C-alpha positions as CSV (number, residue, x, y, z in Angstrom):
1,M,13.1,57.1,80.6
2,T,15.5,59.5,82.4
3,E,16.5,59.8,86.0
4,S,15.0,62.4,88.2
5,E,16.4,65.7,88.5
6,D,15.3,66.1,92.1
7,H,18.7,65.8,94.0
8,K,17.2,67.6,97.0
9,A,14.8,64.9,97.8
10,Y,17.3,63.1,100.1
11,R,19.3,65.5,102.4
12,S,22.4,64.5,104.0
13,P,22.8,65.3,107.7
14,A,25.6,67.6,106.9
15,D,22.9,69.7,104.9
16,A,20.3,69.7,107.5
17,P,20.0,72.8,109.7
18,E,21.6,72.9,113.0
19,D,19.1,72.7,115.9
20,H,20.2,76.0,117.5
21,D,19.3,77.6,114.1
22,V,15.8,76.3,114.3
23,V,15.4,77.3,118.0
24,R,16.5,80.8,117.1
25,N,14.3,81.1,114.2
26,I,11.3,80.1,116.3
27,G,12.3,82.5,119.0
28,T,12.5,85.3,116.5
29,V,9.0,84.6,115.1
30,A,7.5,84.4,118.5
31,I,9.1,87.8,119.5
32,V,7.9,89.5,116.2
33,V,4.5,88.1,116.2
34,G,3.9,88.7,120.0
35,V,5.1,92.3,120.0
36,A,3.5,93.2,116.7
37,V,-0.1,91.9,117.4
38,S,0.0,93.3,120.7
39,F,0.8,96.8,119.6
40,G,-1.7,96.2,116.8
41,I,-4.3,95.5,119.6
42,L,-3.2,98.6,121.5
43,I,-3.3,100.8,118.6
44,F,-6.6,99.8,116.8
45,E,-8.7,98.9,119.7
46,E,-11.4,101.5,120.1
47,R,-12.5,100.6,123.5
48,F,-10.4,99.0,126.4
49,P,-7.8,96.6,125.1
50,S,-8.5,92.9,125.8
51,W,-5.9,92.5,128.6
52,P,-5.9,88.5,128.5
53,W,-4.8,88.6,124.9
54,L,-2.2,91.3,125.5
55,V,-0.8,89.4,128.5
56,G,-0.8,86.1,126.4
57,L,1.1,87.9,123.6
58,W,3.6,89.4,126.0
59,I,4.3,86.0,127.4
60,M,4.8,84.6,124.0
61,A,7.5,87.3,123.3
62,L,9.2,86.6,126.4
63,I,9.2,82.8,125.5
64,G,10.8,84.0,122.2
65,V,13.5,85.8,124.1
66,G,14.1,82.6,126.1
67,L,14.5,80.6,123.0
68,R,17.0,83.1,121.4
69,I,18.9,82.9,124.6
70,E,18.9,79.0,124.6
71,A,20.0,79.0,121.0
72,A,22.9,81.3,121.7
73,I,24.0,79.1,124.6
74,R,23.7,75.9,122.2
75,E,25.7,77.6,119.5
76,R,28.5,78.6,122.0
77,R,28.8,75.1,123.3
78,R,29.3,73.8,119.8
79,S,32.2,76.3,119.0
């Protein structure tokens, strides 16, 4: 019986992503999804757009901007 070739099963803390990288990625996804879906609603809605959905998506995009700013502050503190 041979040893397992799976060396990535146990990651060391040095290989783990920094917490500011994770926050930045979540912020980017929130911005892109919020803006893209809200523009999609505005473009493809035949009647009046659903304003509660649009406002919610815009708030999600603003939260994404806030997360990106927080990630930049965390990254600057570490350097």
